[in-house]
The first five atom37 places (N, CA, C, CB, O) and aatype in JSON, in Angstrom:
{
  "aatype": [12, 16, 1, 14, 9, 5, 19, 2, 15, 10, 16, 6, 3, 5, 9, 10, 5, 10, 18, 7, 10, 18, 5, 11, 6, 17, 17, 15, 2, 1, 1, 16, 10, 6, 6, 0, 1, 9, 19, 19, 0, 8, 15, 15, 12, 10, 9, 7, 10, 19, 6, 14, 3, 16, 5, 1, 10, 19, 7, 13, 4, 1, 10, 10, 16, 3, 13, 19, 13, 1, 7, 16, 9, 10, 3, 19, 9, 19, 0, 6, 3, 17, 1, 3, 1, 7, 10, 7, 1, 5, 10, 10, 3, 15, 19, 10, 16, 8, 14, 1, 10, 11, 16, 19, 5, 16, 10, 17, 10, 4, 4, 10, 14, 3, 12, 19, 6, 13, 18, 1, 11, 17, 7, 13, 3, 9, 12, 7, 6, 6, 9, 19, 17, 12, 5, 1, 3, 8, 18, 0, 11],
  "atom_mask": [
    [1, 1, 1, 1, 1],
    [1, 1, 1, 1, 1],
    [1, 1, 1, 1, 1],
    [1, 1, 1, 1, 1],
    [1, 1, 1, 1, 1],
    [1, 1, 1, 1, 1],
    [1, 1, 1, 1, 1],
    [1, 1, 1, 1, 1],
    [1, 1, 1, 1, 1],
    [1, 1, 1, 1, 1],
    [1, 1, 1, 1, 1],
    [1, 1, 1, 1, 1],
    [1, 1, 1, 1, 1],
    [1, 1, 1, 1, 1],
    [1, 1, 1, 1, 1],
    [1, 1, 1, 1, 1],
    [1, 1, 1, 1, 1],
    [1, 1, 1, 1, 1],
    [1, 1, 1, 1, 1],
    [1, 1, 1, 0, 1],
    [1, 1, 1, 1, 1],
    [1, 1, 1, 1, 1],
    [1, 1, 1, 1, 1],
    [1, 1, 1, 1, 1],
    [1, 1, 1, 1, 1],
    [1, 1, 1, 1, 1],
    [1, 1, 1, 1, 1],
    [1, 1, 1, 1, 1],
    [1, 1, 1, 1, 1],
    [1, 1, 1, 1, 1],
    [1, 1, 1, 1, 1],
    [1, 1, 1, 1, 1],
    [1, 1, 1, 1, 1],
    [1, 1, 1, 1, 1],
    [1, 1, 1, 1, 1],
    [1, 1, 1, 1, 1],
    [1, 1, 1, 1, 1],
    [1, 1, 1, 1, 1],
    [1, 1, 1, 1, 1],
    [1, 1, 1, 1, 1],
    [1, 1, 1, 1, 1],
    [1, 1, 1, 1, 1],
    [1, 1, 1, 1, 1],
    [1, 1, 1, 1, 1],
    [1, 1, 1, 1, 1],
    [1, 1, 1, 1, 1],
    [1, 1, 1, 1, 1],
    [1, 1, 1, 0, 1],
    [1, 1, 1, 1, 1],
    [1, 1, 1, 1, 1],
    [1, 1, 1, 1, 1],
    [1, 1, 1, 1, 1],
    [1, 1, 1, 1, 1],
    [1, 1, 1, 1, 1],
    [1, 1, 1, 1, 1],
    [1, 1, 1, 1, 1],
    [1, 1, 1, 1, 1],
    [1, 1, 1, 1, 1],
    [1, 1, 1, 0, 1],
    [1, 1, 1, 1, 1],
    [1, 1, 1, 1, 1],
    [1, 1, 1, 1, 1],
    [1, 1, 1, 1, 1],
    [1, 1, 1, 1, 1],
    [1, 1, 1, 1, 1],
    [1, 1, 1, 1, 1],
    [1, 1, 1, 1, 1],
    [1, 1, 1, 1, 1],
    [1, 1, 1, 1, 1],
    [1, 1, 1, 1, 1],
    [1, 1, 1, 0, 1],
    [1, 1, 1, 1, 1],
    [1, 1, 1, 1, 1],
    [1, 1, 1, 1, 1],
    [1, 1, 1, 1, 1],
    [1, 1, 1, 1, 1],
    [1, 1, 1, 1, 1],
    [1, 1, 1, 1, 1],
    [1, 1, 1, 1, 1],
    [1, 1, 1, 1, 1],
    [1, 1, 1, 1, 1],
    [1, 1, 1, 1, 1],
    [1, 1, 1, 1, 1],
    [1, 1, 1, 1, 1],
    [1, 1, 1, 1, 1],
    [1, 1, 1, 0, 1],
    [1, 1, 1, 1, 1],
    [1, 1, 1, 0, 1],
    [1, 1, 1, 1, 1],
    [1, 1, 1, 1, 1],
    [1, 1, 1, 1, 1],
    [1, 1, 1, 1, 1],
    [1, 1, 1, 1, 1],
    [1, 1, 1, 1, 1],
    [1, 1, 1, 1, 1],
    [1, 1, 1, 1, 1],
    [1, 1, 1, 1, 1],
    [1, 1, 1, 1, 1],
    [1, 1, 1, 1, 1],
    [1, 1, 1, 1, 1],
    [1, 1, 1, 1, 1],
    [1, 1, 1, 1, 1],
    [1, 1, 1, 1, 1],
    [1, 1, 1, 1, 1],
    [1, 1, 1, 1, 1],
    [1, 1, 1, 1, 1],
    [1, 1, 1, 1, 1],
    [1, 1, 1, 1, 1],
    [1, 1, 1, 1, 1],
    [1, 1, 1, 1, 1],
    [1, 1, 1, 1, 1],
    [1, 1, 1, 1, 1],
    [1, 1, 1, 1, 1],
    [1, 1, 1, 1, 1],
    [1, 1, 1, 1, 1],
    [1, 1, 1, 1, 1],
    [1, 1, 1, 1, 1],
    [1, 1, 1, 1, 1],
    [1, 1, 1, 1, 1],
    [1, 1, 1, 1, 1],
    [1, 1, 1, 1, 1],
    [1, 1, 1, 1, 1],
    [1, 1, 1, 0, 1],
    [1, 1, 1, 1, 1],
    [1, 1, 1, 1, 1],
    [1, 1, 1, 1, 1],
    [1, 1, 1, 1, 1],
    [1, 1, 1, 0, 1],
    [1, 1, 1, 1, 1],
    [1, 1, 1, 1, 1],
    [1, 1, 1, 1, 1],
    [1, 1, 1, 1, 1],
    [1, 1, 1, 1, 1],
    [1, 1, 1, 1, 1],
    [1, 1, 1, 1, 1],
    [1, 1, 1, 1, 1],
    [1, 1, 1, 1, 1],
    [1, 1, 1, 1, 1],
    [1, 1, 1, 1, 1],
    [1, 1, 1, 1, 1],
    [1, 1, 1, 1, 1]
  ],
  "atom_positions": [
    [[-68.55, -107.41, 7.51], [-68.92, -106.16, 6.84], [-68.54, -105.51, 5.48], [-68.6, -105.34, 7.6], [-67.35, -105.31, 5.24]],
    [[-69.28, -105.27, 4.81], [-69.18, -104.7, 3.63], [-68.12, -103.54, 3.19], [-70.35, -104.31, 3.48], [-68.07, -102.53, 3.88]],
    [[-67.44, -103.64, 2.27], [-66.35, -102.84, 2.12], [-67.16, -101.11, 1.59], [-65.19, -103.73, 0.85], [-68.08, -100.84, 0.82]],
    [[-66.38, -100.37, 2.35], [-66.97, -98.96, 2.11], [-66.9, -98.32, 0.63], [-66.21, -97.99, 3.05], [-65.9, -98.58, -0.04]],
    [[-67.81, -97.58, 0.12], [-67.61, -96.9, -1.23], [-67.17, -95.53, -1.37], [-68.75, -96.92, -1.9], [-67.37, -94.85, -0.36]],
    [[-66.59, -94.9, -2.4], [-65.96, -94.08, -2.63], [-67.09, -92.86, -3.04], [-64.96, -94.57, -3.52], [-67.93, -93.03, -3.93]],
    [[-66.97, -91.7, -2.3], [-67.66, -90.63, -2.55], [-66.81, -89.41, -2.67], [-68.6, -90.51, -1.61], [-65.84, -89.26, -1.93]],
    [[-67.16, -88.47, -3.61], [-66.3, -87.21, -3.86], [-67.15, -85.89, -3.42], [-65.86, -87.11, -5.54], [-66.87, -84.77, -3.86]],
    [[-68.05, -86.1, -2.65], [-68.82, -84.93, -2.07], [-69.8, -85.65, -0.73], [-69.89, -84.15, -3.44], [-70.12, -86.84, -0.66]],
    [[-70.13, -84.58, 0.25], [-70.62, -85.28, 1.39], [-71.79, -84.52, 1.62], [-69.66, -85.39, 2.61], [-71.95, -83.3, 1.52]],
    [[-72.69, -85.52, 1.99], [-74.23, -84.7, 2.5], [-73.89, -83.93, 3.6], [-75.58, -85.74, 3.05], [-72.78, -83.91, 4.12]],
    [[-75.09, -83.12, 4.04], [-75.36, -82.36, 5.6], [-74.87, -83.72, 6.55], [-77.44, -81.78, 5.99], [-73.76, -83.79, 7.09]],
    [[-75.62, -84.48, 6.62], [-75.43, -85.8, 7.55], [-73.71, -86.04, 7.58], [-76.36, -87.35, 6.76], [-73.15, -85.64, 8.6]],
    [[-73.19, -86.43, 6.92], [-71.74, -86.82, 6.71], [-70.95, -85.73, 6.86], [-71.44, -87.39, 5.4], [-69.84, -86.11, 7.22]],
    [[-71.03, -84.28, 6.75], [-70.34, -83.45, 7.2], [-70.56, -83.64, 8.99], [-70.75, -82.1, 6.46], [-69.55, -83.77, 9.67]],
    [[-71.5, -83.64, 9.45], [-71.9, -84.21, 10.85], [-70.82, -85.17, 11.39], [-73.33, -85.02, 10.76], [-69.95, -84.94, 12.24]],
    [[-71.09, -86.39, 10.66], [-70.3, -87.31, 11.11], [-68.73, -86.85, 10.8], [-70.75, -88.63, 10.49], [-67.86, -87.3, 11.55]],
    [[-68.37, -86.01, 9.76], [-66.86, -85.93, 9.67], [-66.75, -85.09, 10.93], [-66.15, -85.23, 8.21], [-65.9, -85.47, 11.74]],
    [[-67.54, -83.9, 11.27], [-67.36, -83.45, 12.68], [-66.99, -84.21, 13.65], [-68.34, -82.99, 13.13], [-65.92, -84.1, 14.25]],
    [[-68.11, -85.28, 13.92], [-67.58, -86.16, 15.07], [-66.41, -86.76, 15.1], [0.0, 0.0, 0.0], [-65.85, -86.96, 16.17]],
    [[-65.74, -87.24, 13.65], [-64.63, -87.98, 13.53], [-63.67, -86.81, 13.84], [-64.46, -88.75, 12.12], [-62.72, -87.26, 14.49]],
    [[-63.57, -85.7, 13.67], [-62.58, -84.76, 14.14], [-63.0, -84.29, 15.44], [-62.37, -83.6, 13.21], [-62.42, -83.23, 15.69]],
    [[-63.58, -84.55, 16.14], [-64.03, -84.58, 18.02], [-62.98, -85.28, 18.79], [-65.61, -85.56, 18.48], [-62.32, -84.9, 19.76]],
    [[-62.97, -86.37, 18.15], [-62.6, -87.5, 18.38], [-60.8, -87.83, 18.51], [-63.33, -88.16, 17.31], [-60.23, -88.71, 19.17]],
    [[-60.35, -87.0, 17.79], [-58.76, -86.58, 17.4], [-57.83, -85.25, 17.71], [-58.73, -86.56, 16.0], [-57.96, -84.2, 17.08]],
    [[-57.15, -85.39, 18.46], [-56.11, -84.22, 19.26], [-55.77, -83.46, 18.23], [-54.64, -84.74, 20.03], [-55.58, -82.32, 18.66]],
    [[-55.53, -83.54, 16.63], [-55.1, -82.53, 15.94], [-56.41, -81.79, 15.37], [-54.12, -83.03, 14.89], [-56.29, -80.83, 14.61]],
    [[-57.7, -82.27, 15.79], [-58.73, -81.76, 15.2], [-59.74, -81.26, 16.0], [-59.17, -82.57, 14.44], [-60.66, -80.54, 15.61]],
    [[-59.54, -81.68, 17.25], [-60.96, -81.79, 18.25], [-61.45, -80.47, 18.59], [-60.72, -82.57, 19.75], [-62.55, -80.34, 19.13]],
    [[-60.38, -79.06, 18.2], [-60.79, -77.69, 18.24], [-61.7, -77.28, 17.35], [-59.81, -76.89, 18.11], [-62.26, -76.21, 17.62]],
    [[-62.07, -77.92, 16.18], [-62.92, -77.44, 14.87], [-63.94, -77.52, 15.17], [-62.87, -78.03, 13.65], [-64.3, -78.59, 15.65]],
    [[-64.93, -76.38, 15.02], [-66.23, -76.2, 15.27], [-66.68, -76.78, 14.01], [-66.67, -74.77, 15.61], [-65.98, -76.99, 13.03]],
    [[-68.53, -77.13, 14.21], [-69.31, -77.71, 12.99], [-69.06, -76.82, 11.75], [-70.93, -77.8, 13.28], [-68.67, -77.22, 10.66]],
    [[-69.32, -75.66, 12.06], [-69.15, -74.61, 10.65], [-67.79, -74.64, 10.09], [-69.42, -72.93, 10.98], [-67.73, -74.57, 8.86]],
    [[-66.68, -74.74, 10.75], [-65.16, -74.72, 10.29], [-65.41, -75.91, 9.29], [-63.83, -75.03, 11.62], [-65.23, -75.83, 8.08]],
    [[-65.95, -77.23, 10.09], [-66.03, -78.38, 9.25], [-66.83, -78.08, 7.8], [-66.77, -79.53, 10.11], [-66.29, -78.31, 6.72]],
    [[-67.95, -77.61, 7.91], [-68.7, -77.26, 6.73], [-67.74, -76.35, 5.63], [-70.05, -76.4, 7.25], [-67.87, -76.53, 4.42]],
    [[-66.86, -75.47, 6.12], [-66.15, -74.62, 5.16], [-64.98, -75.16, 4.52], [-65.76, -73.47, 5.76], [-64.62, -74.86, 3.38]],
    [[-64.22, -76.2, 5.51], [-62.88, -77.04, 5.19], [-63.61, -78.03, 3.89], [-62.17, -78.13, 6.84], [-63.01, -78.44, 2.9]],
    [[-65.12, -78.27, 4.23], [-65.6, -79.28, 2.72], [-65.92, -78.47, 1.63], [-67.06, -80.28, 2.86], [-65.95, -78.94, 0.5]],
    [[-66.27, -76.86, 1.93], [-66.6, -76.49, 0.59], [-65.68, -75.89, 0.15], [-67.66, -75.82, 0.37], [-65.8, -75.5, -1.01]],
    [[-64.52, -75.58, 0.84], [-63.5, -75.07, -0.09], [-62.07, -76.18, -0.14], [-63.09, -73.44, 0.48], [-60.92, -75.78, -0.27]],
    [[-62.35, -77.11, -0.05], [-61.3, -78.08, -0.23], [-60.96, -78.09, -2.34], [-62.07, -79.89, 0.62], [-61.6, -77.69, -3.31]],
    [[-60.07, -78.57, -2.2], [-60.08, -78.59, -3.97], [-60.76, -80.27, -4.03], [-57.99, -78.4, -4.95], [-61.86, -80.54, -4.51]],
    [[-60.01, -81.03, -3.56], [-60.97, -82.09, -3.66], [-61.23, -82.62, -2.56], [-60.68, -83.04, -4.46], [-60.65, -82.19, -1.57]],
    [[-62.3, -83.88, -2.43], [-62.23, -84.85, -1.01], [-62.64, -86.23, -1.37], [-63.32, -84.34, 0.27], [-63.16, -86.49, -2.46]],
    [[-62.45, -86.9, -0.69], [-62.37, -88.22, -0.94], [-63.17, -89.08, 0.5], [-60.65, -88.55, -1.2], [-62.48, -89.51, 1.42]],
    [[-64.11, -89.17, 0.48], [-64.76, -89.75, 1.71], [-65.05, -91.33, 0.94], [0.0, 0.0, 0.0], [-65.09, -91.7, -0.23]],
    [[-65.26, -92.12, 2.46], [-65.74, -93.52, 2.26], [-66.75, -94.02, 2.97], [-64.82, -94.35, 2.44], [-66.46, -94.05, 4.17]],
    [[-67.63, -94.34, 2.78], [-68.76, -94.44, 3.21], [-69.74, -95.77, 3.28], [-69.2, -93.58, 2.58], [-69.85, -96.4, 2.23]],
    [[-70.32, -96.18, 4.24], [-71.03, -97.47, 4.6], [-71.81, -97.59, 3.52], [-71.84, -97.54, 5.92], [-72.63, -96.68, 3.52]],
    [[-71.97, -98.56, 2.28], [-73.01, -98.84, 1.52], [-74.2, -98.72, 1.98], [-72.94, -99.87, 1.12], [-74.75, -97.66, 1.68]],
    [[-74.87, -99.53, 2.7], [-75.99, -99.41, 3.69], [-76.38, -98.42, 4.36], [-75.88, -100.1, 4.51], [-77.55, -98.14, 4.15]],
    [[-75.73, -97.61, 5.28], [-76.2, -96.62, 5.87], [-75.62, -95.53, 5.57], [-76.24, -96.77, 6.99], [-75.71, -94.55, 6.31]],
    [[-74.95, -95.52, 4.48], [-74.0, -93.9, 3.92], [-73.42, -93.33, 5.09], [-75.07, -92.45, 3.21], [-73.44, -92.1, 5.1]],
    [[-72.77, -94.02, 6.32], [-72.1, -93.38, 7.4], [-70.83, -93.14, 6.62], [-71.98, -94.24, 8.82], [-70.41, -93.87, 5.73]],
    [[-70.22, -91.95, 7.11], [-68.92, -91.82, 6.71], [-67.88, -92.42, 7.7], [-68.69, -90.42, 6.48], [-67.8, -92.07, 8.88]],
    [[-67.16, -93.25, 7.16], [-66.12, -93.88, 7.98], [-64.57, -93.72, 7.76], [-66.38, -95.2, 7.89], [-63.72, -94.13, 8.55]],
    [[-64.33, -93.02, 6.48], [-62.93, -92.34, 6.07], [-63.07, -91.36, 5.0], [0.0, 0.0, 0.0], [-63.89, -91.31, 4.08]],
    [[-62.03, -90.51, 5.34], [-62.08, -89.4, 4.75], [-60.75, -88.44, 4.47], [-62.97, -88.82, 5.46], [-60.11, -88.31, 5.51]],
    [[-60.34, -87.96, 3.69], [-59.43, -87.26, 3.09], [-59.67, -85.98, 2.34], [-58.93, -88.04, 2.38], [-60.63, -85.84, 1.59]],
    [[-58.64, -84.92, 2.6], [-58.99, -83.96, 1.35], [-57.81, -83.14, 0.91], [-60.18, -82.9, 1.7], [-56.91, -82.85, 1.69]],
    [[-57.84, -82.76, -0.41], [-56.52, -81.83, -0.52], [-56.71, -80.49, -1.11], [-55.44, -82.5, -1.4], [-57.68, -80.12, -1.78]],
    [[-55.83, -79.92, -0.83], [-55.45, -78.35, -1.26], [-54.58, -78.68, -2.68], [-54.33, -77.36, 0.14], [-53.61, -79.42, -2.57]],
    [[-54.96, -78.08, -4.08], [-54.06, -78.12, -4.88], [-54.28, -77.28, -6.0], [-53.83, -79.29, -5.16], [-55.24, -76.54, -6.22]],
    [[-53.26, -77.49, -6.69], [-53.45, -76.2, -8.22], [-53.56, -76.97, -9.34], [-51.98, -75.02, -8.65], [-53.74, -76.45, -10.44]],
    [[-53.45, -78.3, -9.17], [-53.54, -79.45, -10.17], [-52.34, -79.42, -11.12], [-54.9, -79.36, -11.02], [-52.31, -80.11, -12.14]],
    [[-51.41, -78.64, -10.77], [-50.17, -78.7, -11.69], [-49.07, -79.15, -11.06], [-49.81, -77.44, -12.28], [-48.35, -80.14, -11.18]],
    [[-49.07, -78.0, -10.21], [-47.33, -78.1, -9.18], [-47.49, -78.59, -7.82], [-46.46, -76.41, -8.83], [-46.74, -79.48, -7.43]],
    [[-48.26, -78.18, -7.14], [-48.33, -78.73, -5.44], [-49.81, -79.04, -5.12], [-47.77, -77.43, -4.18], [-50.84, -78.46, -5.45]],
    [[-49.5, -80.51, -4.13], [-50.81, -80.23, -3.6], [-50.93, -81.1, -2.32], [0.0, 0.0, 0.0], [-50.42, -82.21, -2.2]],
    [[-51.56, -80.54, -1.5], [-51.42, -81.08, 0.16], [-52.59, -81.94, 0.49], [-51.43, -79.76, 1.37], [-53.78, -81.7, 0.28]],
    [[-51.94, -83.19, 1.15], [-53.12, -84.2, 1.52], [-53.34, -83.76, 3.08], [-52.65, -86.03, 1.31], [-52.49, -83.52, 3.94]],
    [[-54.69, -83.75, 3.17], [-55.0, -82.79, 4.66], [-55.87, -83.91, 5.28], [-56.02, -80.98, 4.5], [-56.49, -84.64, 4.5]],
    [[-55.96, -84.08, 6.51], [-57.21, -84.66, 7.27], [-57.43, -85.99, 6.87], [-58.51, -83.89, 7.03], [-58.59, -86.31, 6.59]],
    [[-56.39, -86.93, 6.79], [-56.78, -88.15, 6.49], [-57.06, -89.12, 7.68], [-55.84, -88.65, 5.65], [-56.09, -89.51, 8.33]],
    [[-58.27, -89.53, 8.0], [-58.85, -90.02, 9.01], [-59.72, -91.18, 8.8], [-59.45, -89.08, 9.56], [-60.5, -91.23, 7.84]],
    [[-59.6, -92.13, 9.71], [-60.42, -93.23, 9.4], [-61.33, -93.66, 11.15], [-59.2, -94.61, 8.66], [-60.83, -93.96, 12.24]],
    [[-62.58, -93.52, 10.79], [-63.33, -93.87, 12.05], [-62.9, -95.04, 12.91], [-64.66, -94.13, 11.71], [-62.54, -96.07, 12.34]],
    [[-62.91, -94.99, 13.95], [-62.09, -96.09, 15.43], [-62.44, -97.49, 15.07], [-62.88, -95.84, 17.36], [-61.72, -98.48, 15.18]],
    [[-63.65, -97.41, 14.62], [-64.26, -99.12, 14.5], [-64.38, -99.56, 12.8], [-66.19, -99.26, 15.3], [-65.09, -100.37, 12.21]],
    [[-63.32, -98.64, 12.38], [-62.93, -99.23, 10.92], [-61.36, -99.39, 10.77], [-63.49, -98.18, 9.67], [-60.97, -100.03, 9.79]],
    [[-60.47, -98.88, 11.62], [-59.2, -99.14, 11.58], [-58.79, -100.36, 11.71], [-58.66, -98.52, 12.34], [-59.39, -101.22, 12.34]],
    [[-57.41, -100.57, 10.92], [-56.51, -101.66, 10.45], [-57.68, -102.56, 9.69], [-55.59, -102.5, 11.8], [-57.86, -103.76, 9.94]],
    [[-58.35, -101.86, 8.83], [-58.79, -102.87, 7.79], [-58.42, -102.36, 6.23], [-60.46, -103.09, 7.96], [-58.94, -102.77, 5.19]],
    [[-57.63, -101.61, 6.35], [-57.11, -101.06, 4.69], [-57.68, -99.76, 4.59], [0.0, 0.0, 0.0], [-57.43, -99.28, 3.49]],
    [[-58.45, -98.88, 5.44], [-59.25, -97.84, 4.85], [-58.35, -96.43, 4.49], [-60.46, -97.52, 5.92], [-58.65, -95.5, 3.75]],
    [[-57.09, -96.67, 5.32], [-56.01, -95.72, 5.07], [-55.5, -95.86, 3.61], [0.0, 0.0, 0.0], [-55.39, -94.92, 2.81]],
    [[-55.2, -97.15, 3.38], [-54.55, -97.62, 2.21], [-55.36, -96.86, 1.19], [-54.55, -99.24, 2.05], [-54.95, -96.12, 0.29]],
    [[-56.48, -97.18, 1.47], [-57.96, -97.13, 0.46], [-57.43, -95.97, 0.02], [-59.76, -97.04, 1.14], [-56.82, -95.94, -1.05]],
    [[-57.62, -94.76, 0.85], [-57.67, -93.38, 0.7], [-56.53, -92.92, 0.08], [-57.85, -92.73, 1.89], [-56.74, -92.29, -0.96]],
    [[-55.16, -93.09, 0.48], [-54.03, -93.03, -0.45], [-54.21, -93.52, -1.38], [-52.99, -93.45, -0.16], [-54.26, -92.66, -2.26]],
    [[-54.41, -94.8, -1.89], [-54.38, -95.32, -3.41], [-55.35, -94.51, -4.39], [-54.85, -96.92, -3.48], [-55.13, -94.31, -5.58]],
    [[-56.6, -94.01, -3.58], [-57.46, -93.17, -4.36], [-56.78, -92.01, -4.69], [-58.69, -92.85, -3.72], [-56.87, -91.57, -5.84]],
    [[-56.0, -91.35, -3.69], [-55.53, -90.18, -4.24], [-54.55, -90.08, -5.4], [-55.02, -89.58, -3.29], [-54.71, -89.27, -6.32]],
    [[-53.52, -90.94, -5.32], [-52.41, -91.22, -6.4], [-52.85, -92.04, -7.45], [-51.19, -91.89, -5.85], [-52.02, -92.45, -8.26]],
    [[-53.77, -92.27, -7.52], [-54.54, -92.76, -8.64], [-55.59, -91.73, -9.45], [-55.31, -93.9, -8.08], [-55.9, -91.99, -10.61]],
    [[-56.02, -90.73, -8.86], [-57.16, -89.95, -9.22], [-56.59, -89.21, -10.48], [-57.71, -88.95, -7.99], [-55.43, -88.81, -10.59]],
    [[-57.61, -89.09, -11.46], [-57.09, -88.9, -12.88], [-56.32, -87.27, -12.73], [-58.58, -88.99, -14.19], [-55.28, -86.85, -13.24]],
    [[-57.42, -86.55, -11.72], [-57.01, -85.11, -11.82], [-55.78, -84.8, -10.81], [-58.32, -84.14, -11.46], [-55.42, -83.68, -10.46]],
    [[-55.21, -86.04, -10.41], [-53.95, -85.71, -9.22], [-52.8, -86.15, -10.4], [-53.93, -86.95, -7.35], [-51.75, -85.61, -10.03]],
    [[-52.62, -86.68, -11.3], [-51.6, -87.86, -11.78], [-50.44, -86.93, -12.15], [-52.15, -88.93, -13.2], [-49.3, -87.35, -11.96]],
    [[-50.64, -85.65, -12.67], [-49.93, -84.66, -13.23], [-49.14, -83.79, -12.12], [-50.88, -83.84, -14.06], [-48.15, -83.06, -12.23]],
    [[-49.88, -84.1, -11.1], [-49.5, -83.1, -9.89], [-48.0, -83.37, -9.54], [-50.49, -83.38, -8.46], [-47.74, -84.45, -9.02]],
    [[-47.16, -82.63, -9.72], [-45.48, -82.71, -9.53], [-45.13, -83.12, -8.4], [-44.71, -81.47, -9.66], [-44.36, -84.06, -8.24]],
    [[-45.64, -82.46, -7.51], [-45.19, -82.75, -5.49], [-46.72, -82.74, -4.84], [-43.99, -80.94, -4.44], [-47.52, -81.81, -4.73]],
    [[-46.78, -83.97, -4.51], [-47.64, -84.09, -3.12], [-47.14, -83.76, -2.11], [-48.07, -85.24, -2.74], [-45.98, -84.16, -2.01]],
    [[-47.59, -83.03, -1.07], [-47.24, -82.86, 0.3], [-48.15, -83.53, 1.27], [-47.2, -81.48, 0.59], [-49.28, -83.85, 0.9]],
    [[-47.73, -83.78, 2.5], [-48.6, -84.2, 3.5], [-47.54, -84.12, 4.98], [-49.26, -85.84, 3.05], [-46.32, -84.24, 4.92]],
    [[-48.35, -83.89, 6.29], [-47.74, -83.73, 7.34], [-48.02, -84.52, 8.36], [-47.84, -82.69, 7.65], [-49.16, -84.26, 8.74]],
    [[-47.26, -85.85, 9.35], [-47.63, -86.7, 10.03], [-47.03, -86.78, 10.95], [-47.74, -87.58, 9.59], [-45.96, -86.19, 11.11]],
    [[-47.49, -87.41, 11.65], [-46.29, -88.01, 13.31], [-45.38, -88.85, 12.99], [-47.03, -89.0, 14.7], [-45.41, -89.6, 12.02]],
    [[-44.5, -88.76, 13.81], [-43.62, -90.01, 13.22], [-43.64, -91.07, 13.2], [-42.75, -90.16, 13.46], [-42.81, -91.75, 12.58]],
    [[-44.74, -91.6, 13.96], [-45.09, -93.01, 13.9], [-45.94, -93.27, 12.37], [-46.07, -93.38, 15.34], [-46.09, -94.43, 11.96]],
    [[-46.34, -92.35, 11.77], [-46.95, -92.67, 10.63], [-45.99, -92.62, 9.23], [-48.11, -91.73, 10.58], [-46.31, -92.99, 8.09]],
    [[-44.75, -92.08, 9.67], [-43.83, -92.09, 8.54], [-43.58, -93.4, 7.95], [-42.57, -91.55, 8.92], [-43.17, -93.36, 6.79]],
    [[-43.71, -94.33, 8.37], [-43.46, -95.73, 7.75], [-44.59, -95.94, 6.72], [-43.48, -96.98, 8.92], [-44.43, -96.26, 5.54]],
    [[-45.98, -95.65, 7.45], [-46.7, -95.86, 6.45], [-47.05, -95.17, 5.18], [-47.49, -96.01, 6.9], [-47.44, -95.79, 4.19]],
    [[-46.89, -93.82, 5.23], [-46.88, -93.14, 4.18], [-45.79, -93.42, 3.1], [-46.87, -91.94, 4.6], [-45.99, -93.26, 1.9]],
    [[-44.44, -93.93, 3.73], [-43.26, -94.56, 2.93], [-43.81, -95.36, 1.74], [-42.36, -95.56, 3.86], [-43.38, -95.26, 0.59]],
    [[-44.84, -96.19, 2.14], [-45.29, -97.25, 1.04], [-45.77, -96.55, -0.18], [-46.48, -98.22, 1.55], [-45.98, -97.23, -1.18]],
    [[-45.96, -95.38, -0.2], [-46.6, -94.79, -1.47], [-45.46, -93.56, -1.88], [-48.35, -94.12, -1.12], [-45.8, -92.56, -2.51]],
    [[-44.09, -93.78, -1.43], [-43.01, -92.81, -1.8], [-42.87, -91.51, -1.19], [0.0, 0.0, 0.0], [-42.05, -90.67, -1.57]],
    [[-43.7, -91.37, -0.21], [-43.61, -90.04, 0.77], [-42.42, -90.39, 1.48], [-44.97, -89.73, 1.88], [-42.29, -91.49, 2.01]],
    [[-41.34, -89.29, 1.51], [-40.36, -89.45, 2.68], [-40.18, -87.88, 2.87], [-38.83, -90.4, 2.33], [-40.55, -86.95, 2.15]],
    [[-39.38, -87.89, 4.27], [-39.11, -86.73, 4.92], [-38.45, -85.86, 4.2], [-38.49, -86.9, 5.99], [-37.58, -86.4, 3.51]],
    [[-38.53, -84.76, 4.08], [-38.37, -83.32, 3.35], [-36.76, -83.13, 3.17], [-39.07, -81.93, 4.36], [-36.16, -82.74, 2.16]],
    [[-36.24, -83.49, 4.38], [-34.8, -82.8, 4.8], [-34.67, -81.67, 5.18], [0.0, 0.0, 0.0], [-35.65, -80.93, 5.18]],
    [[-33.52, -81.27, 5.56], [-32.98, -79.93, 6.31], [-33.57, -78.86, 5.29], [-31.1, -79.8, 6.5], [-34.43, -78.09, 5.72]],
    [[-33.13, -78.77, 3.89], [-33.49, -77.7, 3.2], [-34.55, -77.12, 2.7], [-33.04, -77.72, 2.54], [-34.63, -76.17, 1.93]],
    [[-35.67, -78.0, 3.37], [-37.16, -77.2, 3.59], [-37.53, -77.35, 4.64], [-38.31, -77.53, 2.85], [-37.44, -78.51, 5.06]],
    [[-37.97, -76.55, 5.35], [-38.56, -76.41, 6.69], [-40.2, -75.89, 6.48], [-37.59, -75.27, 7.6], [-40.48, -74.8, 5.99]],
    [[-40.89, -76.56, 6.8], [-42.35, -76.34, 7.35], [-42.55, -75.35, 8.35], [-42.89, -77.55, 7.96], [-42.37, -75.71, 9.51]],
    [[-42.95, -73.93, 8.1], [-43.27, -73.13, 8.9], [-44.69, -73.26, 9.64], [-43.09, -72.08, 8.27], [-45.54, -74.04, 9.2]],
    [[-44.85, -72.66, 10.49], [-46.36, -72.26, 11.12], [-46.84, -71.17, 11.99], [-46.76, -73.21, 11.84], [-46.39, -70.95, 13.12]],
    [[-47.76, -70.5, 11.41], [-48.56, -69.62, 12.39], [-49.43, -69.76, 12.85], [-48.86, -68.78, 12.19], [-50.27, -69.64, 11.96]],
    [[-50.0, -69.98, 13.91], [-51.13, -70.21, 14.66], [-52.04, -68.81, 15.09], [-50.6, -70.99, 15.91], [-51.64, -67.83, 15.73]],
    [[-53.41, -69.06, 14.5], [-54.16, -67.88, 14.48], [-54.83, -67.93, 16.12], [-55.36, -67.92, 13.1], [-55.05, -66.93, 16.8]],
    [[-55.03, -69.12, 16.47], [-55.62, -69.34, 17.97], [-54.44, -68.78, 18.99], [-55.96, -71.16, 18.31], [-53.25, -68.81, 18.69]],
    [[-54.99, -68.19, 20.39], [-54.78, -67.77, 21.11], [-54.26, -69.07, 22.18], [-55.73, -66.92, 21.22], [-54.94, -70.06, 22.44]],
    [[-52.66, -68.7, 22.78], [-52.4, -70.02, 23.52], [-52.21, -70.03, 24.92], [-51.29, -70.64, 23.03], [-52.01, -71.09, 25.51]]
  ]
}
């Protein structure tokens, strides 16, 4: 299998494929296709990994940032049949070496406890008790 290539925008077909990836994950399976389109359109930047021959989206992440002080890495996702091949590493390396992000003072991300050690390889650490992430859900429970 050839190595995927990096893209910084998605075609309509790739947005449909992103929606398909979202539908397979517990944290994103309530998203609609229209919401996926809006997410792509309104993110500060995105990184997609696509198969060179088919242009199939096999990896994705996006960022919200002011490009100076803060940035949040969101939606790091790899297609099931491409997992354990280093695509998550490729996505994070691409974020942390991207010229537009090199001067951002603080990058945040949120992950499950079992992914903490993965992200620590890039210098991410648990924020501690002095800063608490808070949440307000729009969806009815």
